C-alpha positions in Angstrom: -0.1 0.1 0.6 2.4 2.7 1.0 4.4 1.2 -2.5 1.7 2.4 -4.6 0.8 6.1 -2.0 4.2 7.3 -3.1 4.1 6.2 -6.6 1.2 7.7 -7.1 3.2 10.9 -5.5 5.4 10.8 -7.8 3.2 10.5 -10.6 1.4 13.5 -9.9 4.4 15.6 -9.4 6.0 14.7 -12.6 2.6 15.1 -13.8 2.6 18.9 -12.5 6.1 19.7 -13.4 6.1 19.1 -17.1 6.7 21.6 -19.9 3.3 22.8 -21.3 1.2 21.3 -18.7 1.2 24.6 -17.3 -2.6 27.2 -18.3 -2.7 28.7 -21.5 -3.3 32.3 -20.9 -6.9 33.1 -22.4 -6.8 35.5 -25.9 -9.3 37.9 -26.6 -9.3 40.1 -30.6 -8.2 43.6 -30.2 -9.1 45.8 -32.3 -8.8 49.6 -31.4 -8.2 53.6 -33.2 -5.1 55.5 -32.5 -5.5 59.1 -32.4 -2.5 62.0 -31.8 -4.3 65.1 -30.1 -8.4 63.8 -31.5 -7.5 63.5 -35.1 -6.8 59.6 -35.8 -3.5 58.7 -37.4 -2.0 56.1 -39.9 1.4 54.4 -39.2 1.8 53.8 -35.6 3.7 51.0 -34.6 1.4 50.0 -31.9 2.7 47.6 -28.9 1.4 45.6 -26.0 2.9 44.2 -23.4 1.7 42.0 -20.3 2.0 43.4 -17.5 3.1 41.5 -14.7 2.6 44.1 -12.2 -0.5 43.6 -13.0 -0.4 39.8 -12.6 -0.9 39.1 -16.5 1.4 37.1 -18.0 1.6 36.0 -21.7 3.5 37.0 -25.0 3.6 40.7 -26.7 0.8 41.6 -29.4 1.5 44.3 -31.7 0.1 45.6 -35.3 -0.1 48.7 -36.9 -2.7 51.5 -37.4 -3.5 51.6 -41.2 -4.8 54.8 -42.4 -8.2 55.1 -40.3 -5.9 55.3 -37.5 -6.7 51.7 -37.0 -5.3 48.2 -35.8 -5.9 44.9 -35.8 -3.0 43.0 -33.0 -1.0 39.7 -32.9 0.3 37.9 -30.3 4.3 36.8 -31.4 3.0 33.4 -31.3 0.5 33.5 -34.3 -2.7 34.3 -32.3 -5.2 36.8 -33.4 -5.6 39.2 -30.2 -3.9 39.8 -27.3 -3.6 38.5 -23.3 -6.9 39.1 -21.3 -5.7 41.5 -18.3 -3.4 44.8 -18.1 -1.0 45.9 -21.0 1.8 49.1 -20.6 1.4 49.7 -24.4 4.2 51.7 -26.3 3.8 53.3 -29.8 5.9 54.9 -32.3 6.0 56.6 -35.2 6.3 54.2 -38.7 6.7 57.6 -41.0 8.7 60.2 -38.4 11.5 61.5 -40.6 15.1 59.9 -40.4 17.9 62.8 -39.6 20.2 62.7 -43.0 23.5 62.2 -42.6 24.8 65.7 -40.1 21.8 66.4 -38.1 21.3 66.0 -35.1 17.7 64.0 -34.5 14.9 66.1 -33.3 12.0 65.0 -31.7 10.0 67.1 -33.5 10.3 64.5 -36.4 7.9 61.7 -35.0 4.0 63.0 -34.2 5.0 60.3 -30.9 6.1 62.3 -27.7 9.4 60.0 -26.9 7.9 59.3 -23.3 4.9 56.6 -25.6 7.9 55.3 -27.1 9.2 53.5 -24.2 7.7 51.0 -22.0 9.3 52.2 -19.0 8.1 56.0 -19.3 4.5 54.7 -20.9 1.7 56.6 -19.8 -0.4 54.4 -21.0 -1.9 51.1 -19.2 -5.0 49.1 -21.3 -6.9 46.2 -20.3 -8.0 44.5 -22.6 -11.4 42.3 -21.9 -13.9 40.6 -24.5 -15.6 42.7 -27.0 -14.2 46.3 -25.8 -12.9 48.3 -28.5 -9.8 50.2 -27.3 -8.6 53.5 -28.1 -5.5 55.6 -27.6 -5.3 58.8 -26.8 -2.2 60.7 -27.5 -0.8 64.1 -26.2 1.2 65.7 -28.5 1.7 69.3 -26.7 
């Protein structure tokens, strides 16, 4: 009887430690719009990073806005959408003016203020919920 109990205990423990057995995070489709000072913005790279401080775990999701400022997210693992939960959002202007050789880059070369482009400083925190469209408002002085 003791031997059977030991075998069951070891089998259970081994099953819990096997790779791939952890629970997969819930993914929800995500569509949204980016606006800069109230005007829709095309050509904006949108990246959603799960916020571990708010217990959201899973792959990053990203997309690029079209001419109407609309985007659809896709995870780095190829799934449509983003992990359900809280995300820090990083934005980058794919149409920023590139400084020519000998020129110094200027903050005015991008439509997105610099703090939105850095994960540690972005002011955008969004909760992804199933069926909820997202609007990201960027304020540029």
